C-alpha positions in Angstrom: 0.0 0.2 -0.1 1.2 3.9 -0.8 0.9 6.5 0.9 -2.6 7.4 2.7 -4.2 10.6 1.4 -4.3 11.6 4.9 -0.3 12.1 5.0 -0.8 14.6 2.4 -4.2 16.3 4.5 -2.2 16.6 7.5 1.0 18.6 5.4 -2.0 20.8 3.7 -3.0 22.0 7.2 0.1 22.6 8.3 0.5 25.0 4.9 -3.1 26.4 5.7 -5.5 26.8 8.6 -9.1 27.5 8.0 -11.7 27.4 10.7 -14.4 26.3 8.9 -12.2 22.9 7.6 -11.4 22.7 11.0 -15.1 22.6 12.2 -16.4 20.3 9.6 -13.8 17.8 10.9 -14.9 18.1 14.2 -18.5 17.6 13.1 -17.8 15.0 10.2 -14.4 13.7 9.8 -15.4 11.6 6.7 -17.3 15.1 5.1 -14.1 16.9 6.1 -12.0 14.1 3.9 -14.0 13.7 1.3 -13.9 17.9 0.6 -9.9 17.6 1.0 -9.9 14.9 -1.4 -11.9 16.8 -4.2 -9.8 19.8 -3.8 -6.5 17.8 -3.7 -7.4 15.8 -7.3 -8.7 19.1 -9.1 -5.1 20.0 -8.4 -3.2 16.9 -8.8 -2.6 17.8 -12.3 -0.5 20.7 -11.7 2.3 18.2 -11.1 3.6 15.9 -13.2 5.0 14.0 -10.6 8.0 11.3 -11.2 6.1 8.7 -9.8 2.4 7.3 -10.6 -0.2 9.3 -8.6 -2.7 6.6 -9.7 -4.6 5.9 -6.4 -6.9 3.3 -4.9 -9.7 3.0 -2.0 -9.9 0.8 0.7 -12.3 0.2 3.4 -11.4 -0.2 6.7 -13.6 -0.3 9.9 -13.0 2.4 12.5 -14.6 2.6 15.8 -17.5 0.2 14.9 -18.1 1.9 11.3 -16.8 1.2 7.8 -15.2 4.3 6.5 -13.3 4.7 2.8 -9.6 5.5 2.6 -7.5 6.4 0.0 -4.1 5.8 -0.9 -1.4 6.4 -3.9 -0.3 3.6 -5.2 3.2 4.4 -4.7 5.0 5.7 -1.6 5.7 9.4 -1.8 8.4 10.9 -0.5 8.1 13.9 1.6 9.0 16.3 -1.1 6.6 14.9 -3.2 3.8 15.2 -0.5 4.5 18.9 0.4 4.3 20.2 -3.4 0.7 18.4 -3.3 0.1 19.5 -0.2 0.9 23.3 -1.5 -0.9 22.5 -4.7 -3.7 21.6 -2.8 -3.8 24.8 -0.6 -3.4 27.3 -3.8 -6.4 25.4 -5.4 -8.4 25.5 -1.8 -7.3 29.5 -2.0 -8.2 29.7 -5.9 -12.1 28.3 -4.6 -12.1 31.1 -2.0 -11.1 33.8 -4.1 -13.5 32.9 -6.8 -16.6 32.6 -4.0 -15.4 36.3 -2.9 -16.2 37.4 -6.5 -19.4 35.5 -7.0 -20.9 36.5 -3.9 -19.7 40.0 -3.5 -22.5 42.4 -3.3 -22.7 45.3 -5.2 -21.8 48.6 -4.3 -21.9 52.4 -5.8 -18.4 53.9 -6.5 -18.5 56.3 -4.3 -18.9 53.9 -0.9 -15.7 53.1 0.8 -16.2 49.5 1.5 -16.1 49.1 -2.6 -12.1 50.1 -2.0 -11.9 48.1 0.8 -13.2 44.7 -0.8 -11.5 45.7 -4.4 -7.8 46.1 -2.2 -8.6 42.9 -0.1 -9.4 41.1 -2.9 -6.3 41.9 -5.0 -4.1 40.9 -1.9 -5.6 37.4 -1.6 -5.3 37.3 -5.7 -1.5 38.5 -5.1 -1.3 35.8 -2.2 -2.7 32.9 -4.8 0.5 34.0 -7.1 2.6 33.6 -4.8 1.4 30.3 -3.8 1.6 29.3 -7.2 5.2 30.8 -7.7 5.9 28.8 -4.5 4.6 25.3 -5.3 6.4 25.7 -9.0 9.7 26.5 -7.3 9.2 23.3 -5.0 8.9 21.4 -8.5 11.9 22.9 -10.4 14.0 22.0 -7.2 12.2 18.2 -7.3 12.9 17.9 -11.0 16.6 19.4 -10.4 17.2 16.9 -7.4 15.6 13.6 -8.8 16.6 14.0 -12.3 20.3 14.9 -11.8 21.0 11.6 -11.1 20.1 10.3 -14.8 
């Protein structure tokens, strides 16, 4: 069995903190894992890993309940887990920015809040660009590290 998705999710929680996700985990851990799995799988194509990122599911009994756990087919090293967790964080953050745009109330040009909301959104977009630059740098380092011996 390869690396469990939960390893990536734990690293994601180090990279990214969200009180809503933490609340979901406290209420329904399976829902928490389902949400993070969807976010992670959405961003996974950003990483052309040198190992297979195929995954399998396995039914496990935990506390008398049957739960589905997901595992990558291969064992991923710490660099690969970190890159995937950072991509997951960026994908999660992109969703937050899109949510802000979709539900932002209309305000007239004269209102001060409009400028405040726009500046806040600009800072979020800048941070998203930083996240992308960060994981792309990690990917370059990963390739250099793993292909230099070829």
